[in-house]
Predicted model as a PDB file, atoms N, CA, C, CB and O in Angstrom, pLDDT in the B-factor column:
MODEL        1                                                                  
ATOM      1  N   MET A   1     -85.996  30.284  41.358  1.00 87.00           N  
ATOM      2  CA  MET A   1     -87.360  30.413  41.778  1.00 87.00           C  
ATOM      3  C   MET A   1     -87.491  29.735  43.131  1.00 87.00           C  
ATOM      4  CB  MET A   1     -88.331  29.811  40.737  1.00 87.00           C  
ATOM      5  O   MET A   1     -86.954  28.649  43.347  1.00 87.00           O  
ATOM      6  N   GLN A   2     -88.209  30.382  44.038  1.00 91.00           N  
ATOM      7  CA  GLN A   2     -88.488  29.835  45.361  1.00 91.00           C  
ATOM      8  C   GLN A   2     -89.979  29.929  45.625  1.00 91.00           C  
ATOM      9  CB  GLN A   2     -87.684  30.582  46.461  1.00 91.00           C  
ATOM     10  O   GLN A   2     -90.649  30.869  45.197  1.00 91.00           O  
ATOM     11  N   ARG A   3     -90.480  28.938  46.334  1.00 91.00           N  
ATOM     12  CA  ARG A   3     -91.893  28.961  46.688  1.00 91.00           C  
ATOM     13  C   ARG A   3     -92.023  28.741  48.187  1.00 91.00           C  
ATOM     14  CB  ARG A   3     -92.690  27.884  45.896  1.00 91.00           C  
ATOM     15  O   ARG A   3     -91.361  27.879  48.764  1.00 91.00           O  
ATOM     16  N   ALA A   4     -92.884  29.533  48.803  1.00 90.00           N  
ATOM     17  CA  ALA A   4     -93.203  29.387  50.222  1.00 90.00           C  
ATOM     18  C   ALA A   4     -94.697  29.595  50.367  1.00 90.00           C  
ATOM     19  CB  ALA A   4     -92.393  30.400  51.114  1.00 90.00           C  
ATOM     20  O   ALA A   4     -95.226  30.669  50.079  1.00 90.00           O  
ATOM     21  N   ALA A   5     -95.371  28.537  50.824  1.00 89.00           N  
ATOM     22  CA  ALA A   5     -96.837  28.566  50.969  1.00 89.00           C  
ATOM     23  C   ALA A   5     -97.463  28.967  49.638  1.00 89.00           C  
ATOM     24  CB  ALA A   5     -97.274  29.555  52.102  1.00 89.00           C  
ATOM     25  O   ALA A   5     -97.280  28.276  48.635  1.00 89.00           O  
ATOM     26  N   ASN A   6     -98.194  30.069  49.620  1.00 90.00           N  
ATOM     27  CA  ASN A   6     -98.856  30.480  48.376  1.00 90.00           C  
ATOM     28  C   ASN A   6     -98.139  31.643  47.696  1.00 90.00           C  
ATOM     29  CB  ASN A   6    -100.299  30.868  48.658  1.00 90.00           C  
ATOM     30  O   ASN A   6     -98.743  32.369  46.906  1.00 90.00           O  
ATOM     31  N   ARG A   7     -96.847  31.822  48.000  1.00 92.00           N  
ATOM     32  CA  ARG A   7     -96.052  32.900  47.396  1.00 92.00           C  
ATOM     33  C   ARG A   7     -94.911  32.304  46.582  1.00 92.00           C  
ATOM     34  CB  ARG A   7     -95.498  33.859  48.485  1.00 92.00           C  
ATOM     35  O   ARG A   7     -94.434  31.203  46.857  1.00 92.00           O  
ATOM     36  N   VAL A   8     -94.490  33.052  45.586  1.00 91.00           N  
ATOM     37  CA  VAL A   8     -93.362  32.640  44.759  1.00 91.00           C  
ATOM     38  C   VAL A   8     -92.424  33.827  44.576  1.00 91.00           C  
ATOM     39  CB  VAL A   8     -93.846  32.097  43.381  1.00 91.00           C  
ATOM     40  O   VAL A   8     -92.865  34.970  44.460  1.00 91.00           O  
ATOM     41  N   ARG A   9     -91.132  33.542  44.554  1.00 92.00           N  
ATOM     42  CA  ARG A   9     -90.111  34.563  44.273  1.00 92.00           C  
ATOM     43  C   ARG A   9     -89.296  34.068  43.089  1.00 92.00           C  
ATOM     44  CB  ARG A   9     -89.186  34.840  45.533  1.00 92.00           C  
ATOM     45  O   ARG A   9     -88.755  32.962  43.101  1.00 92.00           O  
ATOM     46  N   VAL A  10     -89.221  34.905  42.076  1.00 91.00           N  
ATOM     47  CA  VAL A  10     -88.419  34.594  40.904  1.00 91.00           C  
ATOM     48  C   VAL A  10     -87.300  35.629  40.843  1.00 91.00           C  
ATOM     49  CB  VAL A  10     -89.286  34.594  39.584  1.00 91.00           C  
ATOM     50  O   VAL A  10     -87.557  36.832  40.782  1.00 91.00           O  
ATOM     51  N   SER A  11     -86.060  35.154  40.861  1.00 93.00           N  
ATOM     52  CA  SER A  11     -84.901  36.038  40.738  1.00 93.00           C  
ATOM     53  C   SER A  11     -84.373  35.903  39.317  1.00 93.00           C  
ATOM     54  CB  SER A  11     -83.787  35.690  41.800  1.00 93.00           C  
ATOM     55  O   SER A  11     -84.145  34.795  38.831  1.00 93.00           O  
ATOM     56  N   THR A  12     -84.184  37.028  38.664  1.00 92.00           N  
ATOM     57  CA  THR A  12     -83.763  37.029  37.266  1.00 92.00           C  
ATOM     58  C   THR A  12     -82.484  37.826  37.090  1.00 92.00           C  
ATOM     59  CB  THR A  12     -84.864  37.598  36.372  1.00 92.00           C  
ATOM     60  O   THR A  12     -82.237  38.804  37.795  1.00 92.00           O  
ATOM     61  N   GLN A  13     -81.682  37.390  36.140  1.00 93.00           N  
ATOM     62  CA  GLN A  13     -80.432  38.069  35.824  1.00 93.00           C  
ATOM     63  C   GLN A  13     -80.239  38.038  34.315  1.00 93.00           C  
ATOM     64  CB  GLN A  13     -79.224  37.408  36.558  1.00 93.00           C  
ATOM     65  O   GLN A  13     -80.474  37.016  33.671  1.00 93.00           O  
ATOM     66  N   LEU A  14     -79.823  39.132  33.772  1.00 90.00           N  
ATOM     67  CA  LEU A  14     -79.460  39.215  32.364  1.00 90.00           C  
ATOM     68  C   LEU A  14     -77.974  39.550  32.333  1.00 90.00           C  
ATOM     69  CB  LEU A  14     -80.332  40.294  31.581  1.00 90.00           C  
ATOM     70  O   LEU A  14     -77.555  40.611  32.797  1.00 90.00           O  
ATOM     71  N   ILE A  15     -77.180  38.630  31.779  1.00 93.00           N  
ATOM     72  CA  ILE A  15     -75.723  38.752  31.824  1.00 93.00           C  
ATOM     73  C   ILE A  15     -75.170  38.766  30.405  1.00 93.00           C  
ATOM     74  CB  ILE A  15     -75.094  37.596  32.643  1.00 93.00           C  
ATOM     75  O   ILE A  15     -75.579  37.969  29.561  1.00 93.00           O  
ATOM     76  N   ASP A  16     -74.240  39.673  30.154  1.00 91.00           N  
ATOM     77  CA  ASP A  16     -73.537  39.699  28.870  1.00 91.00           C  
ATOM     78  C   ASP A  16     -72.562  38.522  28.865  1.00 91.00           C  
ATOM     79  CB  ASP A  16     -72.784  41.077  28.642  1.00 91.00           C  
ATOM     80  O   ASP A  16     -71.612  38.496  29.648  1.00 91.00           O  
ATOM     81  N   ALA A  17     -72.796  37.556  27.988  1.00 92.00           N  
ATOM     82  CA  ALA A  17     -71.978  36.335  27.959  1.00 92.00           C  
ATOM     83  C   ALA A  17     -70.530  36.608  27.567  1.00 92.00           C  
ATOM     84  CB  ALA A  17     -72.580  35.331  26.993  1.00 92.00           C  
ATOM     85  O   ALA A  17     -69.641  35.829  27.914  1.00 92.00           O  
ATOM     86  N   ARG A  18     -70.285  37.679  26.864  1.00 94.00           N  
ATOM     87  CA  ARG A  18     -68.911  37.989  26.448  1.00 94.00           C  
ATOM     88  C   ARG A  18     -68.079  38.526  27.597  1.00 94.00           C  
ATOM     89  CB  ARG A  18     -68.918  38.996  25.312  1.00 94.00           C  
ATOM     90  O   ARG A  18     -66.878  38.267  27.669  1.00 94.00           O  
ATOM     91  N   THR A  19     -68.708  39.274  28.498  1.00 95.00           N  
ATOM     92  CA  THR A  19     -67.961  39.962  29.557  1.00 95.00           C  
ATOM     93  C   THR A  19     -68.312  39.484  30.958  1.00 95.00           C  
ATOM     94  CB  THR A  19     -68.202  41.438  29.469  1.00 95.00           C  
ATOM     95  O   THR A  19     -67.643  39.862  31.920  1.00 95.00           O  
ATOM     96  N   ASP A  20     -69.352  38.658  31.095  1.00 94.00           N  
ATOM     97  CA  ASP A  20     -69.890  38.237  32.394  1.00 94.00           C  
ATOM     98  C   ASP A  20     -70.407  39.419  33.212  1.00 94.00           C  
ATOM     99  CB  ASP A  20     -68.822  37.495  33.187  1.00 94.00           C  
ATOM    100  O   ASP A  20     -70.537  39.315  34.432  1.00 94.00           O  
ATOM    101  N   TYR A  21     -70.700  40.527  32.560  1.00 94.00           N  
ATOM    102  CA  TYR A  21     -71.205  41.733  33.208  1.00 94.00           C  
ATOM    103  C   TYR A  21     -72.720  41.623  33.372  1.00 94.00           C  
ATOM    104  CB  TYR A  21     -70.829  43.002  32.390  1.00 94.00           C  
ATOM    105  O   TYR A  21     -73.434  41.274  32.432  1.00 94.00           O  
ATOM    106  N   TYR A  22     -73.198  41.924  34.575  1.00 93.00           N  
ATOM    107  CA  TYR A  22     -74.640  41.925  34.823  1.00 93.00           C  
ATOM    108  C   TYR A  22     -75.266  43.150  34.162  1.00 93.00           C  
ATOM    109  CB  TYR A  22     -74.944  41.909  36.349  1.00 93.00           C  
ATOM    110  O   TYR A  22     -74.925  44.287  34.487  1.00 93.00           O  
ATOM    111  N   LEU A  23     -76.182  42.901  33.234  1.00 90.00           N  
ATOM    112  CA  LEU A  23     -76.877  43.991  32.557  1.00 90.00           C  
ATOM    113  C   LEU A  23     -78.142  44.395  33.301  1.00 90.00           C  
ATOM    114  CB  LEU A  23     -77.219  43.591  31.130  1.00 90.00           C  
ATOM    115  O   LEU A  23     -78.567  45.549  33.262  1.00 90.00           O  
ATOM    116  N   TRP A  24     -78.734  43.412  33.981  1.00 90.00           N  
ATOM    117  CA  TRP A  24     -80.010  43.657  34.649  1.00 90.00           C  
ATOM    118  C   TRP A  24     -80.261  42.543  35.651  1.00 90.00           C  
ATOM    119  CB  TRP A  24     -81.175  43.750  33.623  1.00 90.00           C  
ATOM    120  O   TRP A  24     -80.006  41.372  35.372  1.00 90.00           O  
ATOM    121  N   VAL A  25     -80.764  42.922  36.823  1.00 93.00           N  
ATOM    122  CA  VAL A  25     -81.103  41.968  37.880  1.00 93.00           C  
ATOM    123  C   VAL A  25     -82.405  42.435  38.510  1.00 93.00           C  
ATOM    124  CB  VAL A  25     -79.954  41.851  38.956  1.00 93.00           C  
ATOM    125  O   VAL A  25     -82.584  43.624  38.773  1.00 93.00           O  
ATOM    126  N   ASN A  26     -83.317  41.491  38.752  1.00 93.00           N  
ATOM    127  CA  ASN A  26     -84.566  41.857  39.408  1.00 93.00           C  
ATOM    128  C   ASN A  26     -85.159  40.641  40.094  1.00 93.00           C  
ATOM    129  CB  ASN A  26     -85.565  42.448  38.399  1.00 93.00           C  
ATOM    130  O   ASN A  26     -84.894  39.507  39.695  1.00 93.00           O  
ATOM    131  N   SER A  27     -85.955  40.872  41.120  1.00 93.00           N  
ATOM    132  CA  SER A  27     -86.700  39.817  41.805  1.00 93.00           C  
ATOM    133  C   SER A  27     -88.175  40.158  41.757  1.00 93.00           C  
ATOM    134  CB  SER A  27     -86.218  39.643  43.274  1.00 93.00           C  
ATOM    135  O   SER A  27     -88.567  41.324  41.808  1.00 93.00           O  
ATOM    136  N   TYR A  28     -88.979  39.122  41.658  1.00 90.00           N  
ATOM    137  CA  TYR A  28     -90.428  39.277  41.598  1.00 90.00           C  
ATOM    138  C   TYR A  28     -91.040  38.424  42.694  1.00 90.00           C  
ATOM    139  CB  TYR A  28     -90.989  38.879  40.194  1.00 90.00           C  
ATOM    140  O   TYR A  28     -90.869  37.204  42.695  1.00 90.00           O  
ATOM    141  N   ASP A  29     -91.746  39.040  43.621  1.00 90.00           N  
ATOM    142  CA  ASP A  29     -92.442  38.351  44.702  1.00 90.00           C  
ATOM    143  C   ASP A  29     -93.940  38.522  44.478  1.00 90.00           C  
ATOM    144  CB  ASP A  29     -92.011  38.901  46.108  1.00 90.00           C  
ATOM    145  O   ASP A  29     -94.455  39.639  44.475  1.00 90.00           O  
ATOM    146  N   ARG A  30     -94.627  37.404  44.292  1.00 89.00           N  
ATOM    147  CA  ARG A  30     -96.060  37.471  43.994  1.00 89.00           C  
ATOM    148  C   ARG A  30     -96.783  36.259  44.572  1.00 89.00           C  
ATOM    149  CB  ARG A  30     -96.296  37.557  42.473  1.00 89.00           C  
ATOM    150  O   ARG A  30     -96.152  35.261  44.919  1.00 89.00           O  
ATOM    151  N   PRO A  31     -98.098  36.349  44.673  1.00 90.00           N  
ATOM    152  CA  PRO A  31     -98.884  35.153  44.996  1.00 90.00           C  
ATOM    153  C   PRO A  31     -98.747  34.140  43.859  1.00 90.00           C  
ATOM    154  CB  PRO A  31    -100.387  35.515  45.236  1.00 90.00           C  
ATOM    155  O   PRO A  31     -98.647  34.525  42.694  1.00 90.00           O  
ATOM    156  N   ILE A  32     -98.743  32.865  44.189  1.00 86.00           N  
ATOM    157  CA  ILE A  32     -98.559  31.821  43.184  1.00 86.00           C  
ATOM    158  C   ILE A  32     -99.619  31.891  42.084  1.00 86.00           C  
ATOM    159  CB  ILE A  32     -98.591  30.452  43.845  1.00 86.00           C  
ATOM    160  O   ILE A  32     -99.365  31.471  40.956  1.00 86.00           O  
ATOM    161  N   GLY A  33    -100.780  32.407  42.396  1.00 83.00           N  
ATOM    162  CA  GLY A  33    -101.835  32.549  41.394  1.00 83.00           C  
ATOM    163  C   GLY A  33    -101.473  33.501  40.274  1.00 83.00           C  
ATOM    164  O   GLY A  33    -102.100  33.472  39.216  1.00 83.00           O  
ATOM    165  N   ASP A  34    -100.463  34.356  40.486  1.00 78.00           N  
ATOM    166  CA  ASP A  34    -100.031  35.326  39.472  1.00 78.00           C  
ATOM    167  C   ASP A  34     -98.818  34.845  38.680  1.00 78.00           C  
ATOM    168  CB  ASP A  34     -99.709  36.654  40.131  1.00 78.00           C  
ATOM    169  O   ASP A  34     -98.156  35.656  38.032  1.00 78.00           O  
ATOM    170  N   ILE A  35     -98.511  33.558  38.714  1.00 81.00           N  
ATOM    171  CA  ILE A  35     -97.276  33.058  38.109  1.00 81.00           C  
ATOM    172  C   ILE A  35     -97.174  33.393  36.622  1.00 81.00           C  
ATOM    173  CB  ILE A  35     -97.181  31.558  38.298  1.00 81.00           C  
ATOM    174  O   ILE A  35     -96.085  33.691  36.133  1.00 81.00           O  
ATOM    175  N   PHE A  36     -98.286  33.349  35.903  1.00 83.00           N  
ATOM    176  CA  PHE A  36     -98.218  33.653  34.476  1.00 83.00           C  
ATOM    177  C   PHE A  36     -98.087  35.150  34.229  1.00 83.00           C  
ATOM    178  CB  PHE A  36     -99.452  33.114  33.762  1.00 83.00           C  
ATOM    179  O   PHE A  36     -97.499  35.565  33.230  1.00 83.00           O  
ATOM    180  N   ALA A  37     -98.623  35.951  35.117  1.00 84.00           N  
ATOM    181  CA  ALA A  37     -98.426  37.402  35.016  1.00 84.00           C  
ATOM    182  C   ALA A  37     -96.954  37.736  35.251  1.00 84.00           C  
ATOM    183  CB  ALA A  37     -99.327  38.159  36.038  1.00 84.00           C  
ATOM    184  O   ALA A  37     -96.401  38.614  34.590  1.00 84.00           O  
ATOM    185  N   ILE A  38     -96.324  37.035  36.192  1.00 86.00           N  
ATOM    186  CA  ILE A  38     -94.891  37.237  36.444  1.00 86.00           C  
ATOM    187  C   ILE A  38     -94.098  36.859  35.197  1.00 86.00           C  
ATOM    188  CB  ILE A  38     -94.415  36.397  37.669  1.00 86.00           C  
ATOM    189  O   ILE A  38     -93.181  37.579  34.799  1.00 86.00           O  
ATOM    190  N   GLN A  39     -94.448  35.736  34.583  1.00 86.00           N  
ATOM    191  CA  GLN A  39     -93.756  35.288  33.379  1.00 86.00           C  
ATOM    192  C   GLN A  39     -93.821  36.357  32.288  1.00 86.00           C  
ATOM    193  CB  GLN A  39     -94.362  33.969  32.871  1.00 86.00           C  
ATOM    194  O   GLN A  39     -92.807  36.654  31.656  1.00 86.00           O  
ATOM    195  N   SER A  40     -94.974  36.926  32.066  1.00 86.00           N  
ATOM    196  CA  SER A  40     -95.127  37.977  31.058  1.00 86.00           C  
ATOM    197  C   SER A  40     -94.345  39.224  31.441  1.00 86.00           C  
ATOM    198  CB  SER A  40     -96.604  38.324  30.869  1.00 86.00           C  
ATOM    199  O   SER A  40     -93.703  39.846  30.594  1.00 86.00           O  
ATOM    200  N   GLU A  41     -94.398  39.588  32.716  1.00 87.00           N  
ATOM    201  CA  GLU A  41     -93.679  40.771  33.191  1.00 87.00           C  
ATOM    202  C   GLU A  41     -92.172  40.617  32.992  1.00 87.00           C  
ATOM    203  CB  GLU A  41     -93.990  41.026  34.673  1.00 87.00           C  
ATOM    204  O   GLU A  41     -91.500  41.556  32.567  1.00 87.00           O  
ATOM    205  N   ILE A  42     -91.645  39.436  33.298  1.00 88.00           N  
ATOM    206  CA  ILE A  42     -90.214  39.178  33.122  1.00 88.00           C  
ATOM    207  C   ILE A  42     -89.848  39.227  31.639  1.00 88.00           C  
ATOM    208  CB  ILE A  42     -89.828  37.806  33.728  1.00 88.00           C  
ATOM    209  O   ILE A  42     -88.840  39.832  31.273  1.00 88.00           O  
ATOM    210  N   ALA A  43     -90.648  38.602  30.791  1.00 87.00           N  
ATOM    211  CA  ALA A  43     -90.368  38.613  29.348  1.00 87.00           C  
ATOM    212  C   ALA A  43     -90.348  40.035  28.802  1.00 87.00           C  
ATOM    213  CB  ALA A  43     -91.412  37.777  28.591  1.00 87.00           C  
ATOM    214  O   ALA A  43     -89.477  40.381  28.004  1.00 87.00           O  
ATOM    215  N   LYS A  44     -91.298  40.858  29.225  1.00 86.00           N  
ATOM    216  CA  LYS A  44     -91.338  42.254  28.777  1.00 86.00           C  
ATOM    217  C   LYS A  44     -90.122  43.025  29.270  1.00 86.00           C  
ATOM    218  CB  LYS A  44     -92.621  42.935  29.264  1.00 86.00           C  
ATOM    219  O   LYS A  44     -89.547  43.822  28.528  1.00 86.00           O  
ATOM    220  N   ALA A  45     -89.731  42.791  30.515  1.00 88.00           N  
ATOM    221  CA  ALA A  45     -88.574  43.492  31.079  1.00 88.00           C  
ATOM    222  C   ALA A  45     -87.290  43.112  30.348  1.00 88.00           C  
ATOM    223  CB  ALA A  45     -88.436  43.180  32.576  1.00 88.00           C  
ATOM    224  O   ALA A  45     -86.456  43.972  30.065  1.00 88.00           O  
ATOM    225  N   ILE A  46     -87.132  41.833  30.044  1.00 87.00           N  
ATOM    226  CA  ILE A  46     -85.943  41.394  29.314  1.00 87.00           C  
ATOM    227  C   ILE A  46     -85.939  41.980  27.913  1.00 87.00           C  
ATOM    228  CB  ILE A  46     -85.878  39.858  29.249  1.00 87.00           C  
ATOM    229  O   ILE A  46     -84.906  42.464  27.452  1.00 87.00           O  
ATOM    230  N   ALA A  47     -87.072  41.945  27.228  1.00 86.00           N  
ATOM    231  CA  ALA A  47     -87.159  42.537  25.889  1.00 86.00           C  
ATOM    232  C   ALA A  47     -86.802  44.020  25.934  1.00 86.00           C  
ATOM    233  CB  ALA A  47     -88.574  42.348  25.302  1.00 86.00           C  
ATOM    234  O   ALA A  47     -86.113  44.528  25.050  1.00 86.00           O  
ATOM    235  N   SER A  48     -87.272  44.705  26.964  1.00 86.00           N  
ATOM    236  CA  SER A  48     -86.965  46.126  27.114  1.00 86.00           C  
ATOM    237  C   SER A  48     -85.466  46.348  27.328  1.00 86.00           C  
ATOM    238  CB  SER A  48     -87.760  46.721  28.286  1.00 86.00           C  
ATOM    239  O   SER A  48     -84.873  47.235  26.714  1.00 86.00           O  
ATOM    240  N   GLN A  49     -84.858  45.543  28.195  1.00 86.00           N  
ATOM    241  CA  GLN A  49     -83.431  45.679  28.464  1.00 86.00           C  
ATOM    242  C   GLN A  49     -82.587  45.387  27.222  1.00 86.00           C  
ATOM    243  CB  GLN A  49     -83.024  44.750  29.597  1.00 86.00           C  
ATOM    244  O   GLN A  49     -81.535  45.993  27.020  1.00 86.00           O  
ATOM    245  N   LEU A  50     -83.057  44.456  26.399  1.00 84.00           N  
ATOM    246  CA  LEU A  50     -82.357  44.131  25.157  1.00 84.00           C  
ATOM    247  C   LEU A  50     -82.693  45.109  24.041  1.00 84.00           C  
ATOM    248  CB  LEU A  50     -82.696  42.718  24.720  1.00 84.00           C  
ATOM    249  O   LEU A  50     -82.134  45.039  22.947  1.00 84.00           O  
ATOM    250  N   GLN A  51     -83.615  46.020  24.335  1.00 83.00           N  
ATOM    251  CA  GLN A  51     -84.115  46.978  23.361  1.00 83.00           C  
ATOM    252  C   GLN A  51     -84.675  46.260  22.137  1.00 83.00           C  
ATOM    253  CB  GLN A  51     -83.007  47.949  22.948  1.00 83.00           C  
ATOM    254  O   GLN A  51     -84.520  46.704  20.999  1.00 83.00           O  
ATOM    255  N   ALA A  52     -85.334  45.132  22.415  1.00 77.00           N  
ATOM    256  CA  ALA A  52     -85.951  44.335  21.356  1.00 77.00           C  
ATOM    257  C   ALA A  52     -87.249  44.997  20.910  1.00 77.00           C  
ATOM    258  CB  ALA A  52     -86.214  42.884  21.837  1.00 77.00           C  
ATOM    259  O   ALA A  52     -87.964  45.602  21.709  1.00 77.00           O  
ATOM    260  N   LYS A  53     -87.531  44.872  19.652  1.00 79.00           N  
ATOM    261  CA  LYS A  53     -88.780  45.375  19.100  1.00 79.00           C  
ATOM    262  C   LYS A  53     -89.730  44.185  18.961  1.00 79.00           C  
ATOM    263  CB  LYS A  53     -88.553  46.099  17.717  1.00 79.00           C  
ATOM    264  O   LYS A  53     -89.474  43.269  18.179  1.00 79.00           O  
ATOM    265  N   LEU A  54     -90.818  44.203  19.715  1.00 75.00           N  
ATOM    266  CA  LEU A  54     -91.795  43.131  19.645  1.00 75.00           C  
ATOM    267  C   LEU A  54     -92.830  43.447  18.574  1.00 75.00           C  
ATOM    268  CB  LEU A  54     -92.474  42.919  21.011  1.00 75.00           C  
ATOM    269  O   LEU A  54     -93.285  44.583  18.435  1.00 75.00           O  
ATOM    270  N   SER A  55     -93.183  42.426  17.832  1.00 85.00           N  
ATOM    271  CA  SER A  55     -94.230  42.598  16.832  1.00 85.00           C  
ATOM    272  C   SER A  55     -95.569  42.721  17.553  1.00 85.00           C  
ATOM    273  CB  SER A  55     -94.244  41.408  15.816  1.00 85.00           C  
ATOM    274  O   SER A  55     -95.672  42.338  18.718  1.00 85.00           O  
ATOM    275  N   PRO A  56     -96.590  43.244  16.892  1.00 87.00           N  
ATOM    276  CA  PRO A  56     -97.917  43.305  17.527  1.00 87.00           C  
ATOM    277  C   PRO A  56     -98.382  41.922  17.996  1.00 87.00           C  
ATOM    278  CB  PRO A  56     -98.948  43.897  16.548  1.00 87.00           C  
ATOM    279  O   PRO A  56     -98.984  41.798  19.062  1.00 87.00           O  
ATOM    280  N   ARG A  57     -98.105  40.894  17.206  1.00 89.00           N  
ATOM    281  CA  ARG A  57     -98.500  39.527  17.582  1.00 89.00           C  
ATOM    282  C   ARG A  57     -97.781  39.075  18.855  1.00 89.00           C  
ATOM    283  CB  ARG A  57     -98.198  38.544  16.430  1.00 89.00           C  
ATOM    284  O   ARG A  57     -98.397  38.463  19.728  1.00 89.00           O  
ATOM    285  N   GLN A  58     -96.492  39.372  18.967  1.00 82.00           N  
ATOM    286  CA  GLN A  58     -95.738  39.009  20.164  1.00 82.00           C  
ATOM    287  C   GLN A  58     -96.243  39.773  21.387  1.00 82.00           C  
ATOM    288  CB  GLN A  58     -94.245  39.280  19.954  1.00 82.00           C  
ATOM    289  O   GLN A  58     -96.339  39.205  22.475  1.00 82.00           O  
ATOM    290  N   SER A  59     -96.563  41.041  21.218  1.00 78.00           N  
ATOM    291  CA  SER A  59     -97.093  41.835  22.330  1.00 78.00           C  
ATOM    292  C   SER A  59     -98.419  41.278  22.821  1.00 78.00           C  
ATOM    293  CB  SER A  59     -97.265  43.295  21.911  1.00 78.00           C  
ATOM    294  O   SER A  59     -98.661  41.218  24.026  1.00 78.00           O  
ATOM    295  N   ILE A  60     -99.277  40.871  21.899  1.00 83.00           N  
ATOM    296  CA  ILE A  60    -100.565  40.281  22.267  1.00 83.00           C  
ATOM    297  C   ILE A  60    -100.349  38.964  23.005  1.00 83.00           C  
ATOM    298  CB  ILE A  60    -101.443  40.056  21.014  1.00 83.00           C  
ATOM    299  O   ILE A  60    -101.020  38.687  23.999  1.00 83.00           O  
ATOM    300  N   ALA A  61     -99.403  38.147  22.512  1.00 79.00           N  
ATOM    301  CA  ALA A  61     -99.114  36.858  23.161  1.00 79.00           C  
ATOM    302  C   ALA A  61     -98.619  37.058  24.584  1.00 79.00           C  
ATOM    303  CB  ALA A  61     -98.074  36.070  22.355  1.00 79.00           C  
ATOM    304  O   ALA A  61     -98.982  36.289  25.474  1.00 79.00           O  
ATOM    305  N   LEU A  62     -97.802  38.068  24.814  1.00 72.00           N  
ATOM    306  CA  LEU A  62     -97.300  38.338  26.168  1.00 72.00           C  
ATOM    307  C   LEU A  62     -98.405  38.830  27.093  1.00 72.00           C  
ATOM    308  CB  LEU A  62     -96.175  39.367  26.120  1.00 72.00           C  
ATOM    309  O   LEU A  62     -98.378  38.564  28.294  1.00 72.00           O  
ATOM    310  N   ALA A  63     -99.361  39.537  26.543  1.00 75.00           N  
ATOM    311  CA  ALA A  63    -100.445  40.085  27.357  1.00 75.00           C  
ATOM    312  C   ALA A  63    -101.513  39.041  27.684  1.00 75.00           C  
ATOM    313  CB  ALA A  63    -101.084  41.261  26.641  1.00 75.00           C  
ATOM    314  O   ALA A  63    -102.248  39.191  28.660  1.00 75.00           O  
ATOM    315  N   ALA A  64    -101.599  37.992  26.879  1.00 74.00           N  
ATOM    316  CA  ALA A  64    -102.632  36.972  27.072  1.00 74.00           C  
ATOM    317  C   ALA A  64    -102.300  36.060  28.251  1.00 74.00           C  
ATOM    318  CB  ALA A  64    -102.801  36.139  25.799  1.00 74.00           C  
ATOM    319  O   ALA A  64    -101.134  35.754  28.500  1.00 74.00           O  
ATOM    320  N   THR A  65    -103.321  35.634  28.962  1.00 69.00           N  
ATOM    321  CA  THR A  65    -103.154  34.665  30.042  1.00 69.00           C  
ATOM    322  C   THR A  65    -103.241  33.275  29.431  1.00 69.00           C  
ATOM    323  CB  THR A  65    -104.232  34.861  31.170  1.00 69.00           C  
ATOM    324  O   THR A  65    -104.291  32.900  28.909  1.00 69.00           O  
ATOM    325  N   PRO A  66    -102.134  32.486  29.487  1.00 65.00           N  
ATOM    326  CA  PRO A  66    -102.148  31.187  28.831  1.00 65.00           C  
ATOM    327  C   PRO A  66    -103.072  30.167  29.472  1.00 65.00           C  
ATOM    328  CB  PRO A  66    -100.783  30.642  28.803  1.00 65.00           C  
ATOM    329  O   PRO A  66    -103.592  29.279  28.796  1.00 65.00           O  
ATOM    330  N   THR A  67    -103.274  30.294  30.772  1.00 65.00           N  
ATOM    331  CA  THR A  67    -104.183  29.405  31.498  1.00 65.00           C  
ATOM    332  C   THR A  67    -104.528  30.088  32.812  1.00 65.00           C  
ATOM    333  CB  THR A  67    -103.544  27.980  31.741  1.00 65.00           C  
ATOM    334  O   THR A  67    -103.811  30.978  33.270  1.00 65.00           O  
ATOM    335  N   ARG A  68    -105.603  29.672  33.394  1.00 64.00           N  
ATOM    336  CA  ARG A  68    -105.985  30.221  34.692  1.00 64.00           C  
ATOM    337  C   ARG A  68    -105.638  29.265  35.823  1.00 64.00           C  
ATOM    338  CB  ARG A  68    -107.474  30.535  34.716  1.00 64.00           C  
ATOM    339  O   ARG A  68    -105.731  29.629  36.996  1.00 64.00           O  
ATOM    340  N   GLU A  69    -105.236  28.040  35.477  1.00 64.00           N  
ATOM    341  CA  GLU A  69    -104.968  27.008  36.480  1.00 64.00           C  
ATOM    342  C   GLU A  69    -103.509  26.553  36.387  1.00 64.00           C  
ATOM    343  CB  GLU A  69    -105.926  25.800  36.294  1.00 64.00           C  
ATOM    344  O   GLU A  69    -103.181  25.722  35.540  1.00 64.00           O  
ATOM    345  N   PRO A  70    -102.622  27.088  37.250  1.00 58.00           N  
ATOM    346  CA  PRO A  70    -101.208  26.731  37.197  1.00 58.00           C  
ATOM    347  C   PRO A  70    -100.961  25.225  37.340  1.00 58.00           C  
ATOM    348  CB  PRO A  70    -100.461  27.468  38.280  1.00 58.00           C  
ATOM    349  O   PRO A  70     -99.969  24.723  36.812  1.00 58.00           O  
ATOM    350  N   ARG A  71    -101.822  24.505  38.030  1.00 62.00           N  
ATOM    351  CA  ARG A  71    -101.594  23.078  38.224  1.00 62.00           C  
ATOM    352  C   ARG A  71    -101.739  22.274  36.941  1.00 62.00           C  
ATOM    353  CB  ARG A  71    -102.545  22.548  39.256  1.00 62.00           C  
ATOM    354  O   ARG A  71    -101.254  21.145  36.864  1.00 62.00           O  
ATOM    355  N   SER A  72    -102.392  22.828  35.942  1.00 50.00           N  
ATOM    356  CA  SER A  72    -102.593  22.084  34.699  1.00 50.00           C  
ATOM    357  C   SER A  72    -101.362  22.105  33.812  1.00 50.00           C  
ATOM    358  CB  SER A  72    -103.772  22.646  33.942  1.00 50.00           C  
ATOM    359  O   SER A  72    -101.331  21.435  32.779  1.00 50.00           O  
ATOM    360  N   VAL A  73    -100.350  22.865  34.202  1.00 47.00           N  
ATOM    361  CA  VAL A  73     -99.127  22.989  33.380  1.00 47.00           C  
ATOM    362  C   VAL A  73     -98.127  21.953  33.806  1.00 47.00           C  
ATOM    363  CB  VAL A  73     -98.508  24.402  33.493  1.00 47.00           C  
ATOM    364  O   VAL A  73     -97.033  21.884  33.245  1.00 47.00           O  
TER     365      VAL A  73                                                      
ENDMDL                                                                          
END                                                                             
């Protein structure tokens, strides 16, 4: 993760631990105010790449905004 002024870049990698093969790589560039939206987006993308089945409760949790003030975390 990198931060510059009011922007953040999160670089993500999903690697098969058995083979060291990259399964998925992505970067997310957003305003820092969207940090929790990025977190949800990354979690959904990883679940999709793993072909994970999310329960309705898990899907709701990913869609919810945990806080509106990043500084309180």
